ZADO-1210 file (C-alpha; in nm, 4 decimals, padded with zeros to 6 digits):
<atoms>
<atom x="00.8294" y="-00.8559" z="-00.3560" code="MET" pos="1"/>
<atom x="00.9923" y="-00.5889" z="-00.5105" code="GLY" pos="2"/>
<atom x="00.7878" y="-00.3505" z="-00.2045" code="LYS" pos="3"/>
<atom x="01.0536" y="-00.6066" z="00.0410" code="GLU" pos="4"/>
<atom x="01.3420" y="-00.5750" z="-00.1452" code="ALA" pos="5"/>
<atom x="01.2866" y="-00.2282" z="-00.1054" code="PHE" pos="6"/>
<atom x="01.1927" y="-00.1971" z="00.2197" code="ASN" pos="7"/>
<atom x="01.4953" y="-00.4537" z="00.3006" code="ARG" pos="8"/>
<atom x="01.7073" y="-00.1702" z="00.1110" code="ASN" pos="9"/>
<atom x="01.5314" y="00.1157" z="00.2938" code="ARG" pos="10"/>
<atom x="01.8377" y="00.2724" z="00.4436" code="ASP" pos="11"/>
<atom x="02.0474" y="00.2878" z="00.2106" code="LEU" pos="12"/>
<atom x="01.8350" y="00.4344" z="-00.1263" code="VAL" pos="13"/>
<atom x="01.6820" y="00.7243" z="00.1673" code="GLN" pos="14"/>
<atom x="02.0251" y="00.8090" z="00.2787" code="LYS" pos="15"/>
<atom x="02.0833" y="01.1265" z="00.1964" code="SER" pos="16"/>
<atom x="02.2955" y="01.0410" z="-00.1088" code="LEU" pos="17"/>
<atom x="02.2748" y="01.2630" z="-00.4386" code="SER" pos="18"/>
<atom x="02.0121" y="01.1339" z="-00.7558" code="LEU" pos="19"/>
<atom x="02.2701" y="00.8977" z="-00.9262" code="HIS" pos="20"/>
<atom x="02.3751" y="00.6776" z="-00.6869" code="PRO" pos="21"/>
<atom x="02.0403" y="00.5952" z="-00.5364" code="GLN" pos="22"/>
<atom x="01.9136" y="00.5184" z="-00.8837" code="LYS" pos="23"/>
<atom x="02.1642" y="00.3392" z="-00.9376" code="ARG" pos="24"/>
<atom x="02.0698" y="00.1574" z="-00.6471" code="MET" pos="25"/>
<atom x="01.6906" y="00.0560" z="-00.6415" code="VAL" pos="26"/>
<atom x="01.8214" y="-00.0251" z="-01.0280" code="LYS" pos="27"/>
<atom x="02.0497" y="-00.3263" z="-00.8628" code="VAL" pos="28"/>
<atom x="01.8260" y="-00.4036" z="-00.5123" code="PHE" pos="29"/>
<atom x="01.5093" y="-00.3191" z="-00.6638" code="VAL" pos="30"/>
<atom x="01.4872" y="-00.3594" z="-01.0906" code="TRP" pos="31"/>
<atom x="01.6227" y="-00.7438" z="-01.0404" code="SER" pos="32"/>
<atom x="01.3738" y="-00.8659" z="-00.7957" code="VAL" pos="33"/>
<atom x="01.1001" y="-00.6778" z="-00.9871" code="VAL" pos="34"/>
<atom x="01.1719" y="-00.8303" z="-01.3457" code="LEU" pos="35"/>
<atom x="01.2767" y="-01.1135" z="-01.2636" code="TYR" pos="36"/>
<atom x="01.1891" y="-01.3735" z="-01.4565" code="GLY" pos="37"/>
<atom x="00.9961" y="-01.0753" z="-01.7346" code="SER" pos="38"/>
<atom x="01.0740" y="-01.2377" z="-02.0601" code="GLU" pos="39"/>
<atom x="00.8155" y="-01.4378" z="-02.0697" code="THR" pos="40"/>
<atom x="00.5947" y="-01.2410" z="-01.9154" code="TRP" pos="41"/>
<atom x="00.2556" y="-01.2365" z="-02.1476" code="THR" pos="42"/>
<atom x="00.2155" y="-00.8636" z="-02.0436" code="LEU" pos="43"/>
<atom x="-00.1458" y="-00.7202" z="-02.0232" code="GLN" pos="44"/>
<atom x="-00.2917" y="-00.3456" z="-01.9466" code="LYS" pos="45"/>
<atom x="-00.3290" y="-00.4488" z="-01.5988" code="GLU" pos="46"/>
<atom x="-00.0170" y="-00.6055" z="-01.5564" code="ASP" pos="47"/>
<atom x="00.1898" y="-00.2224" z="-01.7396" code="VAL" pos="48"/>
<atom x="-00.0757" y="-00.0442" z="-01.4987" code="ARG" pos="49"/>
<atom x="00.0412" y="-00.2278" z="-01.2039" code="ARG" pos="50"/>
<atom x="00.4307" y="-00.2071" z="-01.2933" code="HIS" pos="51"/>
<atom x="00.3961" y="00.1375" z="-01.3817" code="GLU" pos="52"/>
<atom x="00.2475" y="00.2265" z="-01.0359" code="ALA" pos="53"/>
<atom x="00.5101" y="00.0435" z="-00.8242" code="PHE" pos="54"/>
<atom x="00.7477" y="00.2533" z="-01.0539" code="LYS" pos="55"/>
<atom x="00.5780" y="00.5688" z="-00.9565" code="MET" pos="56"/>
<atom x="00.5380" y="00.4433" z="-00.5163" code="TRP" pos="57"/>
<atom x="00.9102" y="00.3439" z="-00.6412" code="ILE" pos="58"/>
<atom x="01.0258" y="00.6795" z="-00.6705" code="TRP" pos="59"/>
<atom x="00.7989" y="00.8903" z="-00.4040" code="ARG" pos="60"/>
<atom x="00.9998" y="00.7040" z="-00.1543" code="ARG" pos="61"/>
<atom x="01.2974" y="00.7560" z="-00.2844" code="MET" pos="62"/>
<atom x="01.2437" y="01.1554" z="-00.3231" code="MET" pos="63"/>
<atom x="01.0113" y="01.1238" z="00.0224" code="LYS" pos="64"/>
</atoms>
C-alpha cells in the first residue's frame, strides 16, 4: 500500500523542489497510508526491518 501511495504521488515528490517540501509531501501522502492503524500493531523484528527498508526505498526514490 505504501509503494502505491508513493507511486500515485511520484510527480509531486520527485519534482525539482527543495528537500523540505519533498519531505513534507512524503509525510502527508505516504506515511499516513503506511502507518495507518500502527498504534495497535505488535511489532516484531521482521516488521521493524521491513519498515526501515521501506523508509530507505522512499528516500532513495525521492533523492533520485
